[in-house]
N, C-alpha and C positions, 0 to 999 in steps of 0.2 A: 200284454200277452204273455211275455218272457216269463214275467214271475209267476203266472198261473200255470205255465208248462212245467216250470222248474219246481213249483211247490203246489202241486195238485190237491192236496188235502187241505182246502181253504175254508174259513167261515168268514162271513161278512155281516157285521151290525148294521141292521136297518132301523132307522128311528121313524121314518115316516115324515121326516123334515126336509127342507128343501136340499140341502147337502147330501142326504142319504138317496134323493131321487135323481139327481146328476150321477151319483156314484154308482146307483144299481143299473143306470141307463148306460153307462160306459160300459161296465163290465158285461151286461146281457148283449150288447151291439158288438163287443169283441168276440163273444162266443158265437154270435150270428155268423160274424165273418168267418170265423174260424170254429167249425163245429166241433172239431176234433180235441177243443179245450174241456178240460174237465167241468163239471158243474160246481157252483159254490152253493154253500149251505148258507141261508139266509135267517137272520134271529132278529125279532123284535123284542126288546125288553120293558115289558108292562109293569111298570112301577107301581100301580095301584091308584094312580091319579093321572089319568089320559084321558083327553079330549075324546069324545065319539068321532069328530073329525079326523082325529089321527088314526083310531081303530080302522074306520070305515077306508081310509085312504091306504092303510097298510094292506087290507084286503084287496082293494082295487088294484093295486100295483103288482099283487102276486098272479092275479089274473092277468093283467095286461102282459107281463113277461111269461107267464105260463111256468112260474116256478111257485114252490112253496116257501112262505116265511113263516117259520115256528114262532109262536108265542111263548116267551119264557118270564115267569113271574119270579122274584125274589124271595129267599126264606122270610127275610124280614121286610115287611113293608114300610111305606114312608110314615104311617101314623105310628107304628111302634118304634121306628128308628128315632122319629124326632121326639117321641114321649122319653125314650130312654137317654138320648145323648144331647139334644138340643137342635135349634134352627139355624139354619145358614144366614150370614149376614153379609151384604156387600160382594164377597168373593170366597172362593174356597180357602185362599191363602189367608184373608182377614180371618175368616171363621176358625181356621185351625189355630192360629196365633191368638186369637181372643180365648178360644175353648182351652187352650195351653194356660193362659193367664188366670182364667175363672178356677181352674182345678189346682194349679199349684199356688194360688194365693200369692205372688210376687207383688209388692208394692209398685204403683206405677212410677213412684219417685225415683226408682233408680236411673230413669230416663234422664231427669234432672241431674243425679250424681254423675252420670255418664257425660252429660253436656257441659257440666261445669268443670270436670276434671281437665288438668293441663296434660296429665299423663294417659292418655285414653285408653292405650295398652294395659297399662297397669291396672287401671281401674276396672277395664273388662275382665281381667284375670282374677281380681279381687271378688267381683260380682260372680263369677262362676264358681269361685270356692264357697262365697256365701250360700249361693244357690245351685247345690249341684245337681247334675242331670236335669239342667233347664237351659242348656245350650242354646237351642232354637228360640226360645220365649226370651231370652234375654237380648238376642240379636235383634227380634221382632221389636220389642219396647224401645230399644235404645238407637235403633236404626244404625246398626253396624254390623261387621263380621267377627268372627270367633277371634280374630287376630286384635280385635279393638279399633280398627280403621272405619271412618264413617262410612256409612252407605245410604245416605237419605231418599235417593230417588230409585231404589231397585224396588220390584214388586213385593218382595218377602219381608217388608217392614211395616209397621203400624202406620206412617204417615205416608205411605203410597196413596192413601187416600187423604186429601189434605185436611189438616185439622182435626184428623182423627183421635189423637192422644187427647187433645184439649177437650174434645167432645165427651170421650169416655171419662174423664176425670169429673167432668161438672155433670155428666147424666150417665152413671154406670147401667148397664142393662139389667133389668129385674128378670131376664130370662136367661137360660142356659143357651150360649152360642157353640154351634158345630156344624159340619158339614159332612157329618158321617152318615146322613141319610144317602148321599151319593155313592159310599163305599159299599153300603147294604144293598142299595136298590139298583146299582149299575155294575160297580166294579166288582164285587163280590158274585154277582149273578154271572157275569160275563165270563169271569175267570173259572167259575164251574163247568161252564159250557164250553169255553174254549181251549181249555188245559190239552185237550188229546190233538189238537190239529197244529199241521204244520206251519201254516200261515194265517195270519189274523189281519182281515180288510177292515178299515174303519174310515169315516168321511172327515176326520179332522181337518182343520183347516187353519193356518197361521193367522189369518185376517180375523179370526175370531177373537184373538187377544187371550188374557188370561193366561193360565197354566199352558196352554197350546203354543203360546209364543215364547215361552221360556226354553232356551236351549237344554239340552239332556246330555247326561254324562257320556251315554253308550253310543252316540253317533254325531256326525256332522251333517250327512244329508238326512234330513227327517222323514223324505218320504218312504224310505224303505231301510229297515234296520233288523239286526239280528240281537235278539235278546240275549241275556245271559243264560237262560234255559233251553238256548237252541231253536226256540221259535222265530218266526219273522213276523216284521209288522209293516203292512203296506199301507199306506196313506196317499192313495192317488190323487187326492184333491189337496194336498197339503199346502202347494203353490198357487192353488188357484185364487184369484181375487172375487169381489163382489161383481165387478164388470164381466169378469169371464163366465159367472155363473148366469148372469143376465142375458148374455150372447149366446150361451149355450141352449138356455130356455127356450128363447125365441127362435133359434135355429133350427132346433130339432122337437119344437111343439111340446115340451114338457108341461104339463099340468100338475101344480103342486095340491096340496090338501086345502079343503075348505078353510082351514085355520089361516091360509094365506090369501087364498083366491077369494073367499068371501068375508071371513070375519075381519081381515085386514092386519094380521100379524106380520111381521117382518122375521121374527125367529120364533121357534117353539120350543124346543129342548124339553125340559122336566117342566110341567105343567106348573105354572105359579111359583116356580122356584125363585126365592127373595134373591139370588145372586143376581138375577138381571135386575138393572137399575128401572126397567119398565115393567116389572112385575105386576104392580098394582093396576097401573095403566092398561097393560094387556088384558088383564080380567075384567076390566070393564067393556073390552072390544067382544070379549068372549061371552060375557053376561046375556046378551038378547037371544042367544043361539043355546047355550048351555048353563043355565043358572046353577043347577045343582053342582057343577063341576067348581064353579066359582065360590059358591059357598063353602065346599069342602076345602079349597085351597085357603079361604080365610080362616077356617077353623084351625088349619095346620100351622099355617104360617104368619098368622094375621100380627102377632106382636113384632115379627121382624119388619112387615111392610111399615107399621106406625113408628119404628124405631128409626128406619131408614128415613121417612119423611121427617122426623125430627133432626136427624143429622143433616139432611139436605138443607133445611131452613137456617140451622146453626152454621153450616157452612157458607150459606149466601149472605147472613148476617155478616160473618168475619171477613168475607171478601169485600163487601160494601163497605165497611169500617177502613178496611186497608187502603181502598181505593180512594176514599175521601181523605184519609190522612196523608195519602202521596199527593193528592190533588193541592191539600192546605201547604205542603212543603214546597211543592213546585210553583205555587202562587205566592210564595213570601218574596218581599222586596228585599234584594242585596243591599247592603250598605254602599257598595260600589255603584248601585244605580242611582243613588240620590245625587 
């Protein structure tokens, strides 16, 4: 309530997903308790590839709370964005790294050079000189930072997905990788609508992982922040867990869209987006109810689904070999046991 009183010109992104349902209920319950609170503008960003279940739920939610949820479409839709820039693969971070690698043409062998170098800081500097203006791509491929320090376990490197570098070596993608469809269909559309508002409310949760869980430079408490341009960002659900959501849903009788309640999805997001590891499986849950949406998703993202399937099989085979090798070593008889 305090944030809304202090920053009354507020806009809220409503996706029609479970998190958005909890968020709009919180906001409108607060406004019901304190009628003097200012109204919030709600916006639904229609990417052009949305389930009927989602669109119907957006309308039903607006009626339930007696509010308007405005539909906004991006200037560049998913089909055009994918055709011009590429298809997402695994994650936004992975997509951005692979997109840069493909465009700059940097050889994957720089990862071997870095791994074999005794003076990694010197090698990192030399790579920077050899490939100017490619800092993030070098770090991505070599799994290090700009100082040359190894960073093999952070999200911003290629092997944050196990064996990905080896997989890309053996099976280079035959399509352009990019997550810019998200920028066009969500970020840019949101920026155009939100730029004149004092406070932006979103349903981001840290438990969702990915970029949402990466600490940001401009804050320490991620639920409420002030940006460099003077806007405020309010994420009321940021520290809410999945268990918290389940409790709230049951306690206050929240009904999610048919995508959850009937189709059996556990998350919605952008329909068919390959960033979800369950994208292809989720489409099969949707197929009996909305076959045309499934067909469209496969036409747009199909190559990424197939490539992900190939990567998963590659990773499983590698893990199996690794496990068998470890078992054989552990099972060897020591000469001291004779």
